[in-house]
N, C-alpha and C positions, 0 to 999 in steps of 0.2 A: 403702540407696541415699539420697543427699541430693539435693534440688532447691533451689537458691538462686535468688531473685528479686531482680533489680536494677532500680533506677530512677535514672537520671541517674548511672550508675557507682556506685551506693551500693546494698549489700545492704539490703533491706527486710524479707525474711523468709526462713527456712529450713524445708523440709518433709522429713520422713523418709518415704520410699517403700518399700513391701514388694513383694517378688517375687510375680506372679501377680495383683496387685490393679489395678483401674482407677481413675483419679481424674478428676473433672471440674473444670475451671479456668474461671471467669468471674465476673461480678459478682453472680450470684444467691446468696442465702443457702443454697440447697440444694447448692451446688457443695462439693467437698473442699477446693479451694484457692480462696479469695475474693480478688478483685482490687478494691479500694475505688476505683473510677473509673468514669465514664461515657463518657468520650472513647474512642471506637473498640472498646469492649470489649462483647461480647454477653453476654446471661444466662449462656448456656453456649457458651464460646468454644472451649475444646480439651478432648480426652480423652486422657489419658495412661494408658499400659499398661506396666508393668514386666515384661518377658519373663523366660523361665526362664534365659536366657543373660546376664541382667542389662543386656540393652540395653533403651532406652525408645523405645516408638512413640508417636508424636505424630499425632493425628488432628484436622484443623481442622473444627469443627462449625459455626461461624458462616457464613452465607451472604454476608454482607457484609464480614466481617473478613479479615485476612490473616495468614499464618504465613510468617516469613523465616528462611531457613537459608543461610549463606554467600552473602549479598547476593541469593539467588533467592526468589521467592515459590513455595510448595509447598502442597500440600493435605495431605499425609501423608509422614511419613518416620520412620526408625527409626536411632537413633544409640547408640553406646556411650558409657560414661561419660567425661567430660572435654570434651564438645561443648556447643556454645551454639547456642540459637535464640531468636527474639523475635517479640513481637506488640506493635504500636504502640510505647507508650513503656516497655514492660517487656522485659527480658533475662532468660533463663533459663540457668543452668549446671547441668548433671546430673554429679554427683560420686558417688565410691564413698565410703561411710562407713568411716572408720578403725577398725580393730580391733587391740587390743594384748593380747596373752595374758601375764598376769604370770609363769606358770610358765616361759615362755621367757625372759624378760628376765633372769632370775637364774641361767641356766645358765652354766657355766664355759666359756671358748672352745672346749675340746675337745668337750664335749657339744653345744654349738650348732652346731658345724661338722658333726658326725655327723648331727643331726637335720635340718639344713636342706639338706644336699646328698647325703650318703649314699655308699655305695660300690657299684659295678656287680657283676654276677655274673661278669664276665670278668677280674676281677683289676686293674681300673683304678683309679687313685687318684682321690680325690674333686676333687683341684685340676686336673682336665683341662681344657685350653683350651676356650673357647667356639666351638662350630662349628655350622654349619647345613647340612641335608642337601642343599640345592639345588645345591652345587658338585660332588656325587659321585653315582654310582650307589647307590641304596638302594631297600629294599622299600618299597611303597605302602601303608604303615599309618599309622593315626591317630597313633600316637606318633612316627612318623619324620617326618611331613611338616613340622611346624614346631618340631622339636627344638632347645632351646638349653641349654648348660650356663653356669653363671655362671663367668667366668675369675677365678681368684684373683690377687691382687695381692702382689708380694713385700713390700710394706710398706703399712701403713694408718695414717692418723692416729689419735692417742690420742682416746677418747671421754670426755666428761665423764659424771658419773654420772647427771645429769638429761637428757643429750642421748640422742634415740633415733633411730638410723638403721635403715633397713629395706632388705631384699633385695627387689627388684622385677624381674619379667621383662618386658622391652621388646621389642616385636616390631620386628626390624630388617629384615624382609623386604619386598620391593616386589613387584608383581604385574604380570604381562605377559599380555595376552589375544592369543592367536594365532589368526586365522581361517584355518580348514582349507579346502583344496579338496575339493569333493564327489567329483571323479573321481579324483585322484592322491593325497589324503590329505596333501599338503604343505601347509606354512604359505604362504598368500597374502600377508596382512598382518599386522603385529604392532603392538599398541598398549601402551606401558609407561605405567602410570597413577601419578600422583602424588597424595600426600595420604593421607587415611584413609577417605574415603566418596566413592562413584561411583555415579551414576545413569546407566544405559545405555538408550537408546531412540532412536526416530526424531526426536525434538523437538530444535530448535537449542539449547534451554536445557539438555540433558542433558550430564553431564561428558563422556560419549563418545557421539557421534551414529553410529548404523549405519543406513545408508539401505537397508534390506531392507523389502519389502512386508509380510511376515508379522510383522514387530516392531512392538510397540506404541509409542505416543508416549512413555510412560514403562514400559518393559518389566520391568527388574529392576534391583536395587541391590547392590553390593558394599560391605562394611563391613570395615574393618581394626581389629582389636582386639588387646589384649596377648596373647589366648589363640590367635589366628590369624584367618583370613578367612571371612566368612559372606557367603551369597547370599540375597537377598530378593526374591521375585516380587510385583510390585504388583497381581496379580490380571489379568494379560495375557490377551488373547482366545486366543491359541494356546498359551500355557503355557511353562513351562521345565523342562527335565530335566536331571539331572546323572547322568553315566555310565548313562543309559537310563532312570533313575527319576525320575517326574515330581514337581516340587517340590509340596509343599502351599501354597496361596495365602496370602500375608501370614504367612509363618512363616520365621524365619532358620534356614538349613542351613548347616552348616560345609563348607568346600570345601578341597581339598589339591592339592598339586602333581601335575600331569598329569591332573587330572580333566577331562572332556569335558562341556561345556554344549551341549545341542541345543535348538534352536528350529526347528521344522520340519525343513527341509534344511540349516539353517546349523548348523556345528560350530565351537565355540570351545574351544581348548585352554588350561588355566590353567597358566601357568609362574611359580613362586614362585622368587625370587632374593635371596641374602643380600647386603645392600649392604656388609656390613663383611668379607665373606669374604677379600677380598685382604689386609686389614690383620691378621686373625686369623692366617693361615697363616704369616705371618712370624715368629710367636712360637714356633713349634714347633721344638724343638732336636733334631737327629738326630746320632746318635753314628756315627763312621766305622766301616764294616764291610768285610768281605772281599767282593769283587766276585762271585767264583764261587758264595759260599754263597746270595746272593739272586737269582741269575740263571742257574739250572740250565736246560739245554735240555730240551725237551718229548720224551717218548718216542715221541709219535704224529706222524708225518710231516704229517698233515693240518693241525695246529695251528701258528700262528706263536708267536714268543718274545714275546709282549705282556705287561705287567704288569697291574695291577688295571685292569679295564674301567671307563673314566669316560666317560660320555656327552659328545657335542659337543666332544671334544678331539682334536687331530690325533695320529696314532700315528707316532712317529719310528723310523727304521730301527735305530738303535743303542740298546741297553738302557742305562739310567741307573741305577746301584745307589742312588745318593741319593734318586731319586724313588720307587723301588721300596720303600725302607724307610719313606719319608714317607707313602706311600699306604697300605701296610699298617698303619702306626700310626693313620692317620686313620679307617680302616675299623674298627679295634678300638675306638677312641675313641667312634665313632659307636654301636656296638653297646652299649657300656656307658652312653652317654647315653640311648639308647632305653629301658633299664631304668629309669633315674632318672626320665625324663618319664612313664613308664606309672604309676609310684607317685605321682608328683605330682599327675596328673589325677584320682586317686580322691578327693581330699579338696580342699576349697575352699582357694583361695589366701589366705593370711594374712600379715601383716608380722610379722617376728621381728627381735629385736635383732640388729644385726651384730656380728661378733666379729673379732678379729684371725686371720688365717690364717698359717700356715707357709709358708716358701719352697718353691716348686715343687722337685721331684726329677726332672729331666730323665732322668738315667741309669737310675733305676728304672724310669720308663716304658718306655724303650727295651728294657730287659731283658724286661719282660712282653710287649710288642709282638713282640719276636723269638721268644719262646716260641709265641705264638699264630700268628705267620707259619708256623713250622715245622709246627704242627698242620695249619693250612689247607693247605700245600703237600703234606704227607704224604697227606692225604685226596685232594688232586686226582691225585697220581700213582698211588694205588690205584685210583681210578676209571679212569684211563687203562688200567692193567693188565687190569681186567675188561674194558674194550671190546676190547682187543687179543685176550683169551681168548674173546671173543664171549659173555661172561657179562653179557648187558645188563641184566637185572633187578638184579644187584648193583651194576652200574655206576650205574644210576639212583637207587638207595636211598643210595649213598655220596654222590652229588652233591647230593642232597636235604639230607643233614647238613651238606655243605659250604656251601650256600646259606643254612642257618639261622644260620650264623657270619657270612657276608659276602654281599652281594648278588651279587657276581660275581667271580671270580678267573682271571686269564689268559684262556684260552678255555673256561672251565667251562661257559657257555651253549651254545657250539657243540658241546662234548662231549656235553652233555645231549641235544641234539637228535639227535646221531649215535646215541647209545645208544637212545633212544626209537624211532629209524627203524629200527635193527637189530632190536629187539624186535617191531616191526611187521612186519618181513620175515619173521621166523620164524614167527610167527602165520599169517601170509598163506600160507606154504608148506604148513603143516598143513591149513589150510582149502581150499587148492586141491585137495589130494589127496582130501579129503573131498567136495568138490564134483564132481570127475570121477567118482567111483562113483555118486554120486547121480543125476548127469546121465545116465548110461547107463541107469539104471532108469526114468528119466522118459522117456526117448526111445523105449524099448520100448512102454511104455503108450500114449504118443502116437500112435504109428503104428498100433495097434490101434483106438483111437478113430476116427482119420482114415479108415480104410477102412471102419468101420461108417457113418460119416456119408455117404460117397460111394455106398455100396450102397444106402442108403435115401433118396437125394436125389428120386427121382421121386415118392415117397410123401408128401413134405410139402406140406401145403396152405397153410401160411403162412410167413413169414420167421421168425416166432417159433419155430417148431419147428425151422428149421435152425440159429438162433442158440442154442437149447438144447443141441443136439448139439455145435456148435463150442465152446460156452463151456467144456466139460470140456477140450478140446484146447487153447484159448487158455491156460488156467491152466497146464498142462503145458509147452507149446511155442507161445508167441504168435507165433513166425516160421515155423511149419510151412507149406510151400507149398499144402497142400490147403485151408487155410483161406481164402486169396485166391482159389483157383480156384473153390470151390464158391460163395463169395460173389459173384464176378464173373458166374457163370453164372446165379445167381438174379436179379442186378441187370439182366442183359441181357433176361431174360424180362419183368421188370417194366418195363423201358424201353419195349419193343414195346408193351405194353399201354398205358402212358401216351401214347405217341405216337399210338396209334389213337384214344384218348379225346380228345386235344388236337385232332386233326383234325376230329372231329365237333364239338367246341365252337367251333372256328374257324369251320367252315361255318355253323352256326347264329347266330354272332356277325355274319357278313357279312349274312345274311338279315335279322336284326334291325336293322343299320344301314340297310340300304335302305328298309325300312319306316318307320324314323324319319324319314328325308328326305322321304319322300312325305308323312307326316303333318304335318311342319314346313311343307312348301309350301302344303298345303291351309290350315293355319292362317294363314299370311300373306296368302293370297287373300282369306280371310274378314274379315281386319282391314284390307283396303284397301291392303296392301303389295304392290302388283301387281309391281312390278320385283323385289323380294326373292323373290316366289313364283316368278317366271320363272326366276331364278337358281338356285334350289333345285331346281326340276324339270330344268333343264339339266344340274345336278351329278349328279343321279341317272342321266340318260341316258348321262353321259360315262364312267360307272363300270361295271365288270363284277360286278354283284351277281347272285347265285344266283338271286333272284326278278325279274331285270330284265325279262323277257318278260311277267311278270304285270302290271306297271304301266307299260310303255313307252307303250302307246296312250293310256292316261289322261293321262299327262304330256304328251304331244305335243298332245292336245286342249285341255288347260288353258292351255298356252303360247300356242296360237293364239287362244283367246278373250280371254286377258288383253292379248295385243299389240294385238288389234283395239279393245279398251276404252281402252288408253293412247293409240292413234291418235286415237281420238274426243276424248279429253280434251285432247290436244295441240292439235287444231284449235280447239276451242272457247276455250282459253285464248289462242291465237294471234290468233283472231278478235276477242276482247275487246280485245287490244292494238292491233290495227289500226284497229278502230272508234274507240277513244279518241284515236288518233293523227289519223285522219282528221277527227274533229269538233273538233281543236284543243284539246281539254282536257288540257292538259300534265301536270298533277298525277296525274290518273287514268291517263294513258299510262304514266308512270313506274311507278306501283304495278302496273297490270295486266301491263306487260312484265317486271317483276322477278319476279312470281308465276310467270309462264311460264318464265323464265330459270332459275328455282329447280330446275325439273324438267328442262329441256331447256337447259343452259348453252350448247351450241354453236351454237344458232340465231342466223344473222347478222342476219336481218331484224328480229327482236324487240330484238336488241342495238342496232341502228341507231336503231329508233324510240325506245327508252329514252334514247339519247345525245341525240338532237335535242331531246325534251322537256325533258331535265334541264338543257341548256344554255340554252334558253329561259328557264326558271325562274331560273336562276342569273343570268342577265343582269339580269333585272327585280329580284331580291333585292339584287343588288349596288348597283344604283343608289339604291334606297329605303334600304338600310342606311347609304349614305354621306350620305344627306339627314338620316337620324335622328341620325348622329353630329355633323353640322353644327349641327343644332338643340341637341343637348346641349353643344356647345362655346360656343353663344351663350347658354346658360342656360335655354333653353325646353324644359324637361324634359317637360311634357306632350305638346308636338309631337313630341318625340323618341320617346316611348313609343308614340304613335299609329303612327309609322312602323314601328317594331319589331313591334308587334302585327299589322300589315298583312301582314308577312313570315310570321308564323306561320300566318296565315289561308290564303294561297294556296300556300306552298312545302312541299316535302317534308321530312319529318324527318332524313332521312339526309344531307341537304346541309350543308355548313360554314356558309352565311350563316343557315340555320335554327338552328343551334346558337348562333352568335354573337348573334343577336337575343334568344335565350332567356336567355343569360348577362346581356345588358344589362338586361332587364326583371328578372330576379332580383336584380341589383344595386339596384335601385331599389324592391324588395320587391313588384313585381306577380306574381310567381310564387311 
């Protein structure tokens, strides 16, 4: 791998990177890659890691610096070769080092063609058109997910001796994320992604924002490379799973078509689509054939006369021989392509000199496709006959051989299900007969145990003894009626015991409650809370406590005593209120009457005394306050203060004019 460093669009250095190694980038001499500048570059600015899949992970180490990718500021990302990223004035290009093998350059065209492409096991020529699996039903294997074959051209330009062209695989797939419904399993939303790198999360800056509470701000990343698609979890809180297997954090894992990404309850189905499929299919040549040869009716009435099963395509009522041939040939090409891709994955990709290719031979391909079509058709018809004869095991085996050749043919999937169901029905019938014989023996033993438990019921001293007897019966026959009868009988006896005990506890609880009220009333009396004490004693007398007769006389005496005390207190307080009123001491009248009214708020006499005294004080305070304001307006502040202080001396604190005078004095700093 090569890392190029540019400044002002000029390459200033190149560095060769090795897989599995880590590199430090910064201005420190300890770094593997040194940037000779002090403007915006930390001593250790970046850490680069070359992964096993040849992708490059970039981690920002600087606390104050920035890392830019696709105009976004990021802290960590993983890119395939061919991508750019930058820090301050430096731009980095991650490229794959070119390798040329001399032994391949000198090959003659025939040998180069055989080594670079190869021949499939199914008799397909090497010059098969380029196809992608996403347009067809295909098995979900690693080789089949992103399979591509290089399409040969009828003519190629002449090459100079010194010029070297290479064959490269280019990923023409696009990816669609389908959000699945948790309840129905159907697609709720679909997002078709564009480009080569996507960050998915809740953050507004993500390539795709998914507003779910259990998704992290930056949850996972999808990367498109020439080899396929990879998923990378950023170390999210809830993690990411693919097909039920949790992803390791910060490691790229390859994904394929129809893979399911799970994040808590969110399910995302991967759909890979070939962008060039429509153009490629136009180049397939089909030879005219006999309609009847490729559209034979099925021998089983349950099946329809469909052609190859192709997902997401409408089924027409009339069969089309041209489509049947075309689809058969496509399925065979896919099989041969799978073998080619499996061999190609075992070795590293390398560039070889391109060679001239021969013109395609469409007629030969059609003959080979027709032979394989006949083989598949015969295998399907054989499986149908096995099903009709109720030989379900042979039917299943035959269809398994068919599905190794093609993913689906006509109604082969439905036939496989029917054969499996038939096999299960046969097994169930055998099992049912065995179960009936065994059930009869079990019932006889159960009846013997049930009678024994019933006869010994009166001897059981605990529920455990009864349960030990019934446990043997429950194992043999959980629904035996004697089980419920004996358990109910025991429960009835225990219920009566519990009710008797509960009644005793309730009686004692009532006694304790009555004594608690008497105790509280005495405590309130000792604390001087006479009114509360009287209320507590009255509460005891109003209820039917079992020990009411024991404390009734005590409660009545205490109530009478406290009422007499309260009456005496009331007279003393009222006498003080009247005495101050009669003496003309308005301020003391207000205070003494308020003290009385606090305990006896409904006394009209005390209320009248307080009202008269308060009005008298307010009238006097109003006049003095006005005089003070007048002195203040004339600038005679000392005289004004004297007026306001006079109000504080004779007036009560609760009145408005007392508070106004207080605010005035506070204004001039006297308070």
